[in-house]
C-alpha positions in Angstrom: -72.9 26.0 20.3 -72.1 24.7 23.9 -71.6 21.5 25.2 -69.9 21.3 28.6 -69.2 18.3 30.6 -68.5 18.5 34.5 -66.9 15.8 36.6 -65.6 15.7 40.3 -64.0 13.7 43.1 -62.7 10.8 40.9 -59.8 10.5 43.7 -57.5 9.0 41.2 -54.5 7.1 42.9 -53.1 5.4 39.8 -53.4 5.4 36.2 -54.5 1.8 35.8 -57.5 1.7 38.2 -60.7 1.0 36.8 -62.0 4.8 37.3 -58.9 5.8 35.8 -59.8 4.0 32.8 -63.2 5.3 32.8 -62.0 8.7 32.8 -59.5 7.8 29.9 -62.5 6.7 27.6 -64.6 9.7 28.6 -61.5 12.0 27.4 -60.9 9.8 24.3 -64.8 10.4 23.5 -64.4 14.1 24.1 -61.3 14.1 21.7 -62.7 12.2 19.5 -66.2 14.1 19.2 -64.3 17.3 19.2 -62.5 16.5 15.9 -65.8 15.3 14.1 -66.9 12.3 15.8 -70.3 11.1 15.8 -71.5 12.7 19.0 -72.4 16.1 20.0 -69.2 18.3 19.8 -67.9 19.0 23.2 -66.9 22.6 23.7 -66.1 22.6 27.5 -64.7 20.2 30.2 -64.9 21.1 34.0 -62.7 19.2 36.4 -64.6 20.1 39.6 -61.7 19.2 41.9 -60.2 16.3 43.8 -59.8 14.6 40.4 -56.7 13.2 42.0 -56.6 11.8 45.4 -53.2 13.7 45.7 -51.7 16.3 43.4 -49.6 19.2 44.6 -47.7 21.6 42.3 -45.9 20.9 39.3 -43.8 17.8 40.4 -42.5 15.3 38.1 -43.3 12.6 40.5 -47.1 13.5 40.0 -46.7 13.8 36.3 -45.0 10.5 35.4 -47.6 8.8 38.1 -50.4 10.0 36.2 -48.7 10.1 32.5 -51.7 8.6 30.8 -54.3 10.8 32.3 -52.1 13.9 31.5 -51.7 12.9 27.9 -55.6 12.3 27.1 -56.2 15.7 28.8 -53.5 17.5 26.6 -55.2 15.8 23.6 -58.7 17.2 24.7 -57.1 20.5 24.9 -55.1 20.1 21.5 -58.5 19.2 19.8 -60.0 22.6 20.9 -62.0 21.8 24.0 -61.7 24.5 26.8 -60.6 22.8 30.1 -61.1 24.2 33.4 -59.6 22.7 36.3 -61.0 23.7 39.9 -58.6 23.1 42.9 -59.9 20.8 45.5 -58.9 19.7 49.0 -56.6 16.9 47.1 -55.2 18.9 44.3 -53.7 22.1 44.9 -51.2 24.8 43.7 -51.9 23.8 40.1 -51.0 26.5 37.9 -47.7 26.1 37.2 -48.1 22.9 35.4 -51.8 22.4 34.5 -52.1 26.1 33.2 -48.7 27.1 32.0 -47.5 23.9 30.4 -51.1 22.4 29.6 -53.3 25.3 28.7 -55.8 24.2 31.2 -57.3 27.1 33.0 -57.0 26.7 36.7 -59.3 28.0 39.5 -58.8 28.3 43.3 -62.2 29.7 43.9 -65.6 29.8 42.5 -66.2 31.2 39.1 -69.2 32.3 37.0 -69.5 31.3 33.3 -72.2 31.9 30.5 -73.0 28.2 29.1 -76.0 27.4 26.7 -77.6 30.8 27.6 -77.4 30.1 31.5 -75.4 32.0 34.3 -73.5 29.0 35.8 -71.4 29.0 39.0 -68.8 26.3 39.4 -66.9 25.5 42.4 -65.2 22.5 44.1 -67.9 22.8 47.0 -65.7 22.4 50.0 -67.1 25.7 51.5 -70.5 24.1 51.6 -70.4 23.7 55.3 -69.5 27.0 57.2 -69.3 25.3 60.4 -66.5 23.1 59.5 -64.0 25.1 61.4 -61.2 22.7 61.4 -61.3 22.1 57.7 -61.7 25.7 56.8 -58.6 26.7 58.5 -56.8 23.7 57.1 -58.1 24.9 53.6 -56.8 28.5 54.3 -53.4 27.4 55.4 -52.5 25.0 52.7 -53.1 27.9 50.4 -51.0 30.4 51.8 -48.0 31.6 49.9 -45.8 30.2 52.0 -47.1 26.5 51.5 -47.3 27.5 47.9 -43.6 28.1 47.9 -42.7 25.0 49.8 -45.0 23.0 47.3 -43.2 24.2 44.1 -39.8 24.1 45.5 -39.1 21.2 47.7 -38.2 17.7 46.2 -41.0 15.6 44.8 -40.8 12.8 47.1 -40.9 15.2 50.1 -43.8 16.7 48.7 -45.5 13.6 48.0 -44.7 12.3 51.6 -46.2 15.6 53.1 -49.1 15.8 50.7 -50.1 12.1 51.9 -50.3 13.6 55.6 -52.2 16.7 54.5 -54.6 14.4 52.3 -55.2 12.1 55.2 -55.9 15.4 57.5 -57.9 17.0 54.9 -59.9 13.6 54.7 -60.1 13.5 58.8 -61.6 17.2 58.7 -64.1 16.5 56.1 -64.9 12.8 56.8 -67.3 13.8 59.5 -69.5 15.9 57.2 -69.5 13.3 54.5 -70.8 11.0 57.0 -73.8 12.8 58.0 -77.1 11.6 56.9 -77.7 12.1 53.1 -80.8 14.3 53.8 -78.5 16.7 56.2 -75.9 16.8 53.5 -78.5 17.6 50.9 -79.6 20.5 53.1 -76.0 21.8 53.4 -75.8 21.8 49.6 -78.9 23.6 49.2 -78.4 26.2 51.8 -74.9 27.1 50.3 -76.7 27.1 47.1 -79.3 29.9 48.4 -76.5 31.8 50.3 -74.3 32.2 47.3 -77.0 33.0 44.9 -77.8 36.2 47.3 -74.1 37.1 46.9 -74.5 37.0 42.8 -77.1 35.5 41.2 -77.0 32.5 38.5 -79.3 30.0 36.9 -77.1 27.1 37.9 -74.4 26.1 40.5 -72.3 22.9 40.2 -70.4 21.7 43.1 -68.7 18.5 44.3 -66.8 17.7 47.5 -69.4 16.1 49.7 -69.7 12.7 47.6 -73.6 12.9 47.2 -75.3 13.4 44.1 -77.9 16.0 44.6 -80.3 17.9 41.9 -82.8 20.3 43.1 -84.3 23.3 41.6 -85.7 26.2 44.1 -87.2 29.5 43.4 -85.1 32.9 43.9 -85.6 36.5 42.5 -88.6 35.4 40.4 -86.7 32.6 38.7 -85.9 28.9 39.2 -82.7 28.1 40.2 -80.9 24.9 39.9 -78.4 23.1 42.3 -76.3 20.2 41.3 -73.8 18.2 43.1 -71.8 15.9 41.4 -71.5 13.2 43.7 -68.1 11.2 43.4 -66.8 8.2 41.2 -66.7 6.0 44.5 -70.1 4.7 43.4 -69.6 5.0 39.3 -68.2 7.0 36.7 -70.7 10.1 36.0 -70.6 13.3 34.3 -72.9 16.0 34.0 -73.6 17.8 30.6 -74.8 21.2 29.8 -75.6 22.0 26.2 -77.7 23.9 23.9 -79.9 20.9 23.3 -80.8 20.1 26.7 -81.0 21.9 30.2 -78.5 19.6 32.1 -78.2 15.9 32.6 -76.3 13.2 33.9 -74.5 10.7 31.5 -71.6 8.4 31.1 
């Protein structure tokens, strides 16, 4: 039995903003249903990057700032739901806290899963535009071992200050792509899906990052392949659900 929820690009800045309250409500629903509530029992929760507008390392600064969200995710894990967190361009170097302390499985790159009889590729989506050289350089730099060591060992307030600057830089580098016409963004999403399918086939790819909801099916190697981009919560809370009872739908 599979019932997997996918959310991306919430960009939380506090624990009491409207989208934080919406996320807490979703997490409580998942916890309750996992423990035998009235809804379909969830098995997986995928956090597909940029859940926070800024989270770096395991610093207490972020743990305290987003305490209610952290406790709610821990409750979902404790209820038996497998939680995956894909690092985005605003939440980085997560393993020490999220994986080692919370029991959330952390991924820095794309991963393949078998869900509801489908081969599903999941990734944040920040590699969708191969021509965005400035962002790709920044992405690589922020993931170096030296930057990881700094992120984990500098004082929290220093990391937060540096992180705010890096976050602004990331937003500056990626904003041009996100401000492209929607039809061009969707072409980038779909071209990326076709490109990575050729590397390793799948039935469904789920991405985020570019803040445009997209749902398209295309033929490849004799089968229909579906590409989903989750969009963002700037235009309202949403989750995509894959389960044994349906092939995938947006909800919430």
